[in-house]
N, C-alpha and C positions, 0 to 999 in steps of 0.2 A: 504494499500500499504506499503510495507516494504522499509527500507532505501537502496538506491542504490548509492554506491560511484562511481562517473563517471570515476575516475582514478584508478579503482581497477586493471585493467590489467597492468597499469604502476607500481602500487605498487608491484604487484607480480613479475614483471620484475626486479624492483629495489631490491627486496628481493633475487631473484636468482643471481643477480650480486653480492650482498653482500656476499652471501653464497659461490660463486665461488672465490671471492677475499679472503675470510677467509680460504678456503681450500688451496689456493695457498700459503698464509702466513704460514699455518701449515706445508706444504711440505717443504718450505725453512727453517723453524725453525728446522724441523727434520734433514735436511741436515746439518745445522750449528752444531747441537748437535753431529751428526755422525762424522763430521770433527774434532770437539773438542776432541772427544773420541779417534779418530785416532791419533791426535797430542800427546795426553797423552801416548798412546801406543808406539809411536815411541820414545818419550822421555824416557820412561821406558826401551825400548830396547837399546837405546843409553847408558843409565846409566849402564845397565847390561853388555854391551859390554866393557865399560870403566873399570868396576870392573874386568871382566874376563881378559882383556888385562894386567892390572896391576898385577893381580895374576900370570899370565903366565910369565910376565917379571921378577917378583921376583923369579920364579923358574928357569928362564933361558930358552928361546926358541930361535929358529933360526930366522934370519933376515926376511926371506920370510913370516913366520907366523906373525911377528910384522907388516910388511907392509900390509898383508892381513887384519889384525885387524884394522889398521888405515884406510884403504880403505873402510872397512865395516862401521866404525864409520862415516867417511866422507859422505858416501852414506846415512846413517841415518839422518845426519844433513841436507843434501840437501833435503831429503824427508820432513823433518820437516819444512824447510824454504818454500818449495813449498806448503805444507799444510797450513801454516800460511798465505801465500799470497792468497790462495784460500779462506780461512776463512775470510779474509778482504773483498774480492769480494762478498762473500755470505752475509756478514753483510751489505754491501752497498745495495745489492739486497733486503735484508730483510727490510731495512728501506723504500725502494721504494714500496715494497709490502704492508708494513704497511700503508703508506700514501694512497695507492690505496684503501685499505680496509676501512680506516677511512672515505675517501670521499664517498665510496659506502654506508657506515653505515649512514653518515649524510644525504645523499640523501634519503635513505629509511625513516629515522626518520622524515624528513621534510614532506614527503607524509603522514606518519602515523599521524602526528600532524594535517595536513590539514583534513584528514579523521575524526579524533576525533572532530575537530571543526564543520565539516559539520554534523556529527552525532548528536552532541549536539544541533545544530540549528534545525535539523530535529525533534528531540525529543521535543524541546521547541515548535516548530510549531504544532506538533501533539497534544501536550497538549492544546494549544490554540484552535485548531479545536474541540477537544473533549469537552472542556469547552463551546464553542459556541453552540455545539449541545445540551449539557445539559441545557444551558440557554434557548435555543429555546424551548425545551421540557417543561421546567418549565413554561415559559411564555404562551405557548399554553394551558397547563392544567389549568393554573390560569384563562385565558380568558374563557375557557369553564365552569369553576366553577362559574363565575359571571353572 
């Protein structure tokens, strides 16, 4: 008779939960990276806009163009602030997902440790049974020989 872990279905379920939590954590991490890259891009655009505005001011441009340049830069700064706020929310969400993943991992590991202990006990018991059968065979042959 082979080893049957009575909680095998529960272990598979816990493994699937852990995997689902891991994938959710990965998705939120990808979103964090995407927003961080977008923030860098907006900051670069803002820097370029500032340099362009300063260069145009040095050459002398009309007031309407200066106002348009300032509005564009203000829009970029607002976009950057909005992205930073979103990034903060995503980081909070990421910490929550990380906590969920770690809980799922601990639950799975607990069941795996239980399974390992039960398998070890099964193997030990199997060894005892085999030794008992061997001992009985030895004793029965010895009795026949006498």
